[in-house]
N, C-alpha and C positions, 0 to 999 in steps of 0.2 A: 785665284780661279772661282768662278761661280756657275755651277753646272745645273741646267734646267732639264729635269727628267719628266718627259711625257708618257703618261700611261696610254695603253692602246685602246681601251675600251671607249665607246662612242661617246659615252657620258656616265658619270659618276654612278647614277641612281641604277642604270642598266644592270652593272656588274656588282657593285659593293652593296647596294640596298637590296635588289631582286635577288641576286645570286647569292650573297654572302650573309644578309640579313643586317647589315651594318647600318648606323645613322651616320651623319656627317659628324655629329659630336663624338660617337664612339670612335670614327676613324682617326679625327685629328688628336683625340685625347689618349687612346690606349692601343689601337690597331697597329701592327707592324710586322706581319706576317708575310710579306713578299718582297720581292728582290730590290724594290725601290728604296725600301727602308733600310736593308742590309747594306747597300751601297751608299746611302746617306751617312749612316752610322760610321762604316769604313772611311769614306772620304773625310769626314769630320776630324779624324785621328791624323789625317795628313795635312790638315789646315784648309781643306776645300768645302767651300760653302755649297750647298744643295737646296733647291726649291723643287717640290714634286707637284706638278700641273694636273688637274683634272678639269674637264668640261663637265657642266652640270646643267640640268634642266630646272633647276631650283633657283628662283631669284633672278634679279636682273642686275645686280652689281657684283664686280669682282670681290671674292672674300679671301682673306689672308689670315693664316694662324701660325702659331708656333707649335710644333708637335709636342704632344705631353711626354713623351719618352724618348725618343731620338731627337737629337739637336738638328733639326732641319725646318724649313718652312714649307707650309703646305698651302697652295693656292687654287681656288676653285673659280673657273672662267665660265660663265653663262653661255650656253649656244646660242646661236643668233636665230631670227626668225625663218631663214631660210631652211635650216636644218628641221625646225618645227613642222614647217610646210611638207618637206620631204616624208617626215614620218607618216604623214597622213595618205600616203600612197599604199595600197594594199601590198603586202608581201615585198615592199621596197628594201628588206634587209636579209631575204631568204637566199638568194642566188650569190654567187661569187661576185658579180658584177654589182649587183644591188648593194652587197655589203661594202664593197671597195668605195662606191659613191658615196654611201652614208658617212664611211670614216672621213672622207674627204670633206664632205659638207658639213660633218659636226666640227670641223676645225676652222671653218671661216669665220674670222672674228676679226673685224676690220682695225682693231685696236691691239691685236695681238703684237705686232712688232713694238709697238709704244710700251705694251706692258713688261715684255722682256728686256726692252732697253732701261726702262725705269727701275727694274729688278737688278740691273747690271750683270745680266746673264752673260757669260763669255763662251759657253759651249753648250749645245743643245743634244741631249741622250734622247732616241726616239725609241720606245719599244715597238717592235715588229716592223721590220722593213717590208714585210709583206702588206701591211695596212695602207689604206687610201690616205691616212694622217700623214705619212712621211712626205708627201708631195707638197703638202700645204706647210709643213714644217721646214722642208729645204727651201722653199720659196722666202720664209720669214728669215731663216739663216742667212740667205744671201742678201736679202735687205739690209740686215744688221752686220754683215760682213764677218760673220763668226762661223765656226765649223759646227757639223752635225754628224753624229755616230748613229747608225741605223742598226738596231739590233734585233736577233732572232731569240724569242722565248717560246717558242712552239707553234708559230704561225707561219707556215710555208707558204710560198708563192703560188696561187692557182695558176695552172696553164692558160687560162683566160686573160689573166692580168700580166703574165710574163711579158708580152711585148710592151706594155706601158712601162713596166721597170726597167726594161732595157734602155729606155731613153732618159730615166730619171735617177736610178740608184747611183750612177758615176757621181752624183753631185755630193754624196756623203764622203767623209773624209776617211771612215772606216765603216765597214760592215763586221758585225760580230755574230758568231754562231755559239750554241751551246755543245754541239757534239761534231764529230768528224764526218758522220754521214751527210749533215746539212752542209757542212764546209766544203766537202767534195762536190755536192750537187750546186753549190752557188759557183764555184770555180769553174766548173763545167758549163755553167749557163752564162758566167760573166769573166771570160778568161782576160779581159783586157785590164779589169781591176784585181786581178787574183792576188795582188801583192797587199792589197787593202781589205782582204776577207781574212778576219783573224779569228782565231779559236778563244773564247773566253768562257769557260764554264761557271757553273755556280760554285759557292764555297760554303763551308760549314763553320758555324761559330762555335768552336770547341769549349769555350767558357759557359755553354748552355747545355750542348750535346755531348754526353760523356755517360760512361757507365754508372748507373747508380745501384745501390745494394737492393737487391730484389726483394727481399723480404721486407724493408723498411717503404719501398714504393708501393707494394701491394697494400700495406697498413694505410699508407697516406692516401692511396686512391680508392680504398674502401673495397678493394676486389677481393674475392675468395680465393686463398692460396690453394685449395684443392683442385682448382681448374687450371687447364693450360690454354694460354693466351696466343693468339696470332694476331698482328695488327696491318691494317692498311689506313693510308692517309690520303686524303683528296677530295676535291670538289664533286659533289654529286651531280656529274654532268655525263650521262651515260654515253653519249657519242664519243667522249674521248677516253673517259675513266674505265668504262666497262665493268660497273659494279654488277650488274646482272651476271656477268660471266663468272664472278666469284660466289654469288650465290648458287649457281648451278654447280660450281666446284664443290661448294660446302656441302651440297645435298649427297655428293657422293662420299663424304667423309664421316657419315652419321655412325660408322663402326668405331670411331675412336671415341672412347669416353672422355668425358669433361672438358672436351675441346670448345673453346669460345673465340670467336671470330670478331674482332674490334674494327669498327669503321668510324673513323674520325673525319668529319667533314660536314658541310651543309651545302645546299644547291638547289638548283630548279626541279632536280629529279628525285627529291627526297620522298614525296608521297608515293611514287610508282616503286620506287625501290622497297618501301615498307610494304607495299600492297604485294610484290614479289616474294618478299620474306614471308610474308603470312601464307601466301598461296602454297609455298614449299613446306610449310611447317617448320620453320627455322627460328621462331621468336625467340626461342631459349638459347639458341646457338649462335645467332649473330645479335650483336650488340651496337646500336647506332649511338655513337658519343656525342654527335653534333659538332660544331665548329669547336676547336680548341684553341683560344687565343692566346693563352700562357704558354710560352714555349718550355718552361720549366716542367709543367705538368704533363706536356707532350712527352718530353725526354723521359718521363717517369713511366708514361705508358710503354714508350720502346722497350725501358729496362725490365718490365715484367713479362716482355712478350719473349716467345721463342726464336721467331723470325718474322721478317716483314714480307708482306705479300702485296704485289701490285699487278691488277688485272687490265691495266690501260692498253687500248689499241693503239696509241702513239703518244709520244711525248717530246718535249724538247731535250731537257736535261733535268729528271725529276729530283729535285732537292731532297724530298723526302727518303729517298735511297741512301744519299750520302748521310741524312740526320741519322738514320736507323743505323748504318755502318758505323758512324761515330760512337754510337752507343753499344757496338759489338754484336749487331744482328746482320746475317746473311738474308739474302732477299731471293724470292721466288716470283718470277714475272713471266710475261710472254716476250718472246724475242722480236721485239719491234724497234724502230728508230727510236733514239734518246734513251733507251733501256740496255740495248747490247753494248752500248760504249760504257756503261758503268757496271754491269754485272757480266762477269767471266764465268761461262758455264763451267760448273765443277770447281771453281776457285773461290769466288765470294758469294755464290748461289747458284740456283738453278733457273734455266730458261725453258720455257714450254713453248711448242711450236703452234702455228696454225690459229691462233686464239681459240684455242679449243678447250672448253671447261674440263672435259677429262684429262686432258693432258696436263692441265694445272692442278687438278686434284692428284694426279698421281706424283708430281713434283713435291706438292704439299706433304702427301702421305710419306714420301721418302725422307723429307726432311723431319718430319715429326717423329718418324720411326728410328732416327739415327742420331742419337745426342753427340757422338764423336764428331760426325760430319758437320753438325750445327756448329760445334765449338771451333772446329778448325776454320769453317768458312767465315764464322763470325770474326775470328781473329784477323783473317785475310782481309775482311772487309774493313775493319779498323785501320789496318796497316794503309791501304790504299787511300783512306780518306785523308790520314796524318800525311802521307806523302805527296799527294796529288791535287786535293782538294781542300787545302787548309786556308784559312783566311789570310794567312801571310803570304803564300804562294800566289793565290788567284788575286787578292788585293795587290799585290805588286804589278801583275799584269794589266789590270785595271787602271792603276796610276799611271803607267806608262804609256797606256793607250791615249788617256787625256792629254798627257806631255807631248806626245807625236802630234795629236791632232792640232795642238797650238803652236806646233813647229819647235818644240823644246826637245832637248835631249833626253832619250830614256836612260834607265838604270839597267845595269846587269840583273837579270831575274832567271829563277828555275824554269826549265821546260818540262811540261807535263808528259809522262810517258811510262806505262806498264808497271805503276808502283814505284819507280825511281825518279829522281830528278837530276837534270843535268844544267850546268852553269850556261847562261847564253847571253852574249852581249846585246841581242835585239830580241823583241817577241816574236819573231817569225817561226 
């Protein structure tokens, strides 16, 4: 089996270069901080080959690499002239319809079928079934007579695009969602294919994310042990991640001595976030760490922190909550889609309502003021990750999904649910 994973971003430079500050060389040599590389690493252990495809505005020839860390192939496919012409239209990517068209047009590559056939791809995995890229990839899959799986990684279908999707998504062998909210929504919109809409959450690599000795981690990171640390991790993209709400919450926590809020991540809104922090006079209390590409270092930052905080306005299924939980951290976050499925209020964290910075600050204050509560919730977070979001459990579900897509028999696997697992003969 050879799986072709297509990333949702219009072209490589738009997200990875502009958003994350990566060069093509860095991406193929050392970057491995997204689901595609986790999938590739996991599938390799099961004897399944993977190629990760990105469209690019750089160069005119298809470029192929072997990744420097993960055993998978990386391929860059230049976008066509039609897409470059489309980009010249003012505001062509701003509206939902314009964005859908841009994703569709960016995938128009006359040799795409030939490229995939030559690579020996037997199944396409398309990130974001909401994207206009799916329709083009579904056409290519039909041309090659191979199945396509369409996934949800946080991009819900806009109501303006829904009529199109009702005519096209049935072409997918399966649709996968990261959380039950999205799964229920999709079943409601697409009842005729309800049996093909599957829950497939993220998983945690427990070989990297586990509790480290706090004193040793502090020393390794060069952090002052006299301070108290809280961490958030995420791309600096205000529309989704809501870092300004965290800054406003931090302003209300000035009464807590020695508190330091660590923000790990880079992105397009970094300068505006720095300006807001300065405007609030919080430069000494909020530390911007930048993008942390080394997961071992990130695990050390989790290990020195008292809890994890996530100010996001919406999520698919934030892997960072699971990573933090694997390191024994409870979470404080807003009660929004994609988060409430992971954080059970009063069990493994606290949920603030209404995207209200004051409510977030109150929840953080409660967590900071109660060490016993932190310890109890942190232990619950760790147990939930171990029982429901381990690499073994989710990996088995992913493997079975691929098997079913190709008409092969699935294996008995665990079912996710409330901190416990149940044996099931099928992944429904």
